[in-house]
C-alpha positions in Angstrom: -7.9 23.2 -18.5 -9.5 24.6 -21.6 -7.5 27.1 -23.4 -10.2 29.5 -24.9 -14.3 29.8 -23.5 -16.7 31.8 -25.2 -19.2 34.0 -23.2 -22.9 32.9 -23.9 -24.6 35.1 -21.6 -23.3 38.3 -19.5 -22.1 37.6 -16.4 -19.2 38.3 -14.1 -15.5 37.3 -14.5 -15.2 35.1 -11.7 -18.1 32.9 -11.2 -18.1 32.6 -15.3 -14.4 31.1 -14.7 -15.4 28.4 -11.5 -18.4 27.3 -14.3 -15.8 27.1 -17.0 -13.0 25.1 -15.6 -14.7 23.2 -12.9 -11.7 21.1 -13.0 -9.3 23.5 -11.5 -9.5 24.5 -7.8 -10.7 27.7 -7.4 -7.6 28.4 -5.2 -5.7 28.5 -8.2 -8.5 30.2 -10.5 -8.2 33.0 -7.7 -4.3 33.2 -8.3 -5.1 33.3 -12.2 -6.9 36.2 -11.4 -4.5 38.3 -8.9 -1.4 37.7 -11.5 -3.0 38.4 -14.7 -3.2 35.3 -15.8 -7.0 35.4 -17.0 -7.2 37.2 -20.4 -10.3 38.8 -21.8 -10.4 39.2 -25.5 -6.4 39.3 -25.0 -6.1 41.4 -22.4 -5.5 40.4 -18.8 -8.2 41.2 -16.2 -7.6 41.1 -12.7 -11.1 42.7 -11.3 -13.2 39.4 -9.9 -16.7 41.9 -11.0 -15.4 42.2 -14.3 -18.8 42.3 -16.6 -18.2 39.7 -19.6 -20.6 40.3 -22.9 -22.0 37.9 -25.5 -18.4 36.8 -27.7 -16.3 37.7 -24.9 -13.1 35.1 -25.0 -11.9 33.7 -22.0 -8.9 32.4 -21.6 -6.2 31.0 -18.5 -2.9 31.5 -18.9 0.0 29.0 -17.1 0.5 31.3 -14.0 4.3 30.3 -13.9 4.7 32.1 -17.3 3.0 35.2 -16.3 4.9 35.5 -12.9 8.1 35.3 -14.9 7.3 37.7 -17.3 6.6 40.3 -14.1 10.0 39.9 -12.7 11.5 43.0 -13.2 15.3 42.7 -15.2 18.2 43.3 -13.0 21.6 44.8 -13.8 24.4 42.8 -12.6 23.0 39.1 -12.9 20.7 39.8 -9.7 17.3 38.3 -9.8 14.4 40.0 -8.5 12.2 38.4 -5.4 9.9 40.9 -4.1 9.8 44.2 -4.3 7.1 46.8 -2.6 7.0 50.2 -1.0 9.1 49.6 1.8 11.8 46.7 0.9 13.5 44.9 -2.2 15.0 41.6 -2.2 17.3 40.2 -4.6 19.2 36.8 -5.2 22.7 38.2 -5.3 25.2 36.4 -7.8 28.5 35.7 -6.5 31.4 38.3 -7.4 29.1 40.7 -7.1 29.6 43.7 -4.1 27.0 44.2 -1.5 28.3 47.6 -1.1 31.3 49.4 -1.8 34.0 50.5 1.0 35.5 53.1 -0.6 32.7 55.5 -2.0 34.9 57.1 -5.1 34.8 53.5 -6.4 32.8 53.2 -9.7 32.8 49.5 -9.3 28.9 48.4 -10.1 27.7 47.3 -6.4 24.2 45.8 -5.8 23.5 49.0 -3.6 24.6 51.1 -6.4 22.5 48.7 -9.6 19.6 48.7 -7.1 19.8 52.6 -6.6 19.9 53.4 -10.2 16.5 50.5 -11.2 14.4 52.3 -7.8 15.2 56.0 -9.6 14.8 54.3 -13.3 10.9 53.0 -11.8 10.4 56.7 -10.1 11.6 58.6 -12.6 12.7 60.7 -9.6 16.9 61.0 -8.8 15.5 61.0 -5.0 14.3 57.5 -5.3 16.8 55.3 -3.5 17.3 52.0 -1.4 19.0 51.7 2.0 21.7 48.4 2.9 20.0 46.5 5.7 22.5 43.7 5.6 25.3 42.6 3.2 26.6 39.1 1.8 30.3 39.1 1.3 31.6 39.6 -2.5 31.9 35.7 -3.4 28.7 34.3 -1.4 25.0 34.5 -3.3 22.0 34.5 -2.4 19.1 36.4 -0.5 19.6 40.2 0.2 17.5 42.5 1.5 17.6 46.1 1.4 15.3 48.9 2.9 13.6 51.7 0.6 13.7 54.2 3.2 16.0 55.0 6.6 13.0 54.7 8.6 12.6 51.0 7.6 16.2 50.3 7.4 16.5 51.1 11.3 13.7 49.0 12.1 14.7 46.1 10.4 17.8 46.4 12.0 16.8 46.6 15.7 14.6 42.9 15.0 17.4 41.3 12.9 18.3 39.3 15.7 14.4 37.8 15.4 14.5 36.9 11.8 15.9 33.5 10.4 18.6 33.8 8.4 19.7 30.2 6.6 22.7 29.3 5.1 24.3 26.2 3.1 27.7 25.7 2.3 30.1 23.1 1.1 33.2 22.5 3.7 36.4 20.5 3.6 36.3 17.8 6.0 33.0 18.1 8.3 31.7 17.4 11.8 31.1 13.7 12.7 27.9 14.9 14.8 25.0 15.4 12.4 23.6 18.5 13.7 25.1 20.6 16.3 26.4 24.5 17.4 29.4 26.6 17.1 29.8 29.1 19.8 32.7 31.5 19.4 33.6 34.8 20.7 34.6 36.9 17.3 37.0 39.7 17.0 36.3 42.1 14.1 39.0 44.5 14.8 41.2 43.9 11.7 39.5 44.9 8.2 40.1 41.7 5.9 39.9 38.9 8.0 38.4 38.3 11.8 39.2 35.9 14.4 37.8 33.6 16.5 38.8 33.5 20.7 36.9 31.3 23.0 36.2 34.1 25.4 35.5 38.0 25.1 39.2 39.4 25.4 39.9 42.3 22.9 36.3 43.0 22.9 35.4 40.2 20.8 31.6 39.6 20.2 29.8 36.7 20.8 29.1 34.8 17.7 26.5 31.4 17.6 25.6 29.4 14.3 24.0 26.3 14.3 24.6 23.6 12.1 23.0 20.2 10.3 24.7 18.0 8.1 22.6 17.3 4.6 24.9 15.7 2.9 29.0 14.0 2.9 30.6 13.0 -0.1 34.5 13.1 -1.6 36.0 14.0 1.5 33.5 16.8 2.1 30.0 18.3 3.5 27.2 20.1 2.7 25.9 21.6 5.5 22.9 24.3 6.4 23.7 26.6 9.1 21.7 29.0 10.9 22.8 31.9 12.0 21.6 33.3 15.8 24.0 36.0 15.8 25.3 38.7 13.1 28.8 39.1 13.0 31.5 39.9 10.2 32.4 36.9 8.2 30.4 34.9 11.2 30.0 31.6 9.1 33.6 31.8 7.1 35.4 32.1 10.8 33.8 29.6 13.1 33.8 26.5 10.4 37.3 27.6 10.0 38.0 27.6 13.8 35.8 24.2 13.8 38.4 22.5 11.4 36.2 22.5 8.6 36.9 25.6 5.8 34.3 26.5 3.2 35.7 25.1 0.0 37.2 27.6 -1.9 37.7 30.4 1.0 41.3 30.6 0.8 41.8 33.5 3.1 40.3 31.2 6.2 42.3 27.8 5.6 40.9 26.6 2.1 43.4 24.5 0.1 41.1 23.9 -2.9 39.3 26.3 -5.2 37.3 24.6 -7.7 34.5 26.7 -8.3 36.4 29.9 -8.4 34.3 31.4 -5.1 33.5 30.8 -2.0 31.0 27.7 -1.9 28.8 29.5 0.6 25.0 30.7 -0.5 22.5 32.8 1.8 19.7 30.5 0.5 16.6 31.7 2.9 15.3 34.8 5.1 12.7 35.0 6.9 11.3 38.4 8.4 8.4 40.2 9.9 7.4 42.4 7.4 7.9 46.5 9.0 4.8 47.7 7.9 2.1 44.9 7.5 3.7 42.5 10.3 3.3 39.5 8.5 5.8 37.1 8.6 7.5 36.6 5.0 10.3 34.3 3.7 12.5 34.3 0.4 14.0 31.5 -1.0 16.8 31.3 -3.0 18.0 27.8 -4.0 21.9 26.5 -3.9 24.0 26.4 -6.7 23.7 23.3 -8.8 27.5 23.2 -8.5 27.8 22.6 -4.5 26.2 19.4 -5.1 29.2 18.3 -7.5 31.8 19.1 -5.2 30.4 16.2 -3.0 30.7 14.0 -6.2 34.2 15.0 -7.2 
């Protein structure tokens, strides 16, 4: 792709770009325009009908560089995956709480930091976020928050219909390549939940589908799809099956080589609460998970 092309005759921007870069797919050129990767005299232009003048300099920057520059910076090690007027989706690192249980705690949390970010962006102390779901402190990955209580309630009502996909490295692992875990989880204790075979003591049904991705070093890398959303569901069910998550000492793991739980929320697919379009966000699993299968 030629870096700079000089305009020889007045014309709209998009037809000029199509003609100047004939080897590039038109879909890609339209994306470059949409994301501000097309520059006219050094300034990003996004209007397809922008009027070019003789002598204008038109260039196209690498789309990945432009998108990276547009990602808002966040504190706490979070990375912005998406945001609009209704939603904020971030990658939450391990070690960061989703939300503090003690409202008097001064510890930084994803909720508190994103509230601060929203207020800074809006220049208003009234701007805020609402928690839709949580990830445990030592679980990393995709975390969704709403920008209004109405959106929060709508998402939570539909939560069971959305696709939540995790990956985990477990000790041992199943003999089958795929299957389903079905238990009843007692969430009455604050720090730990317990699996039962029935609904006694108010325990609620928990269903998790699993598939083996790789095996090695006496461990398995599992892909997990949640069909229900109970507290500590994955951790408790895997431990109950005899395959505790590596590093999860609370649920029976004997080793902690990463100084964290080897559990990661890899993707989330939801129906957007305003547009009704299905959208999905991904956060690749940490490379350290693969190393656990070789050690």
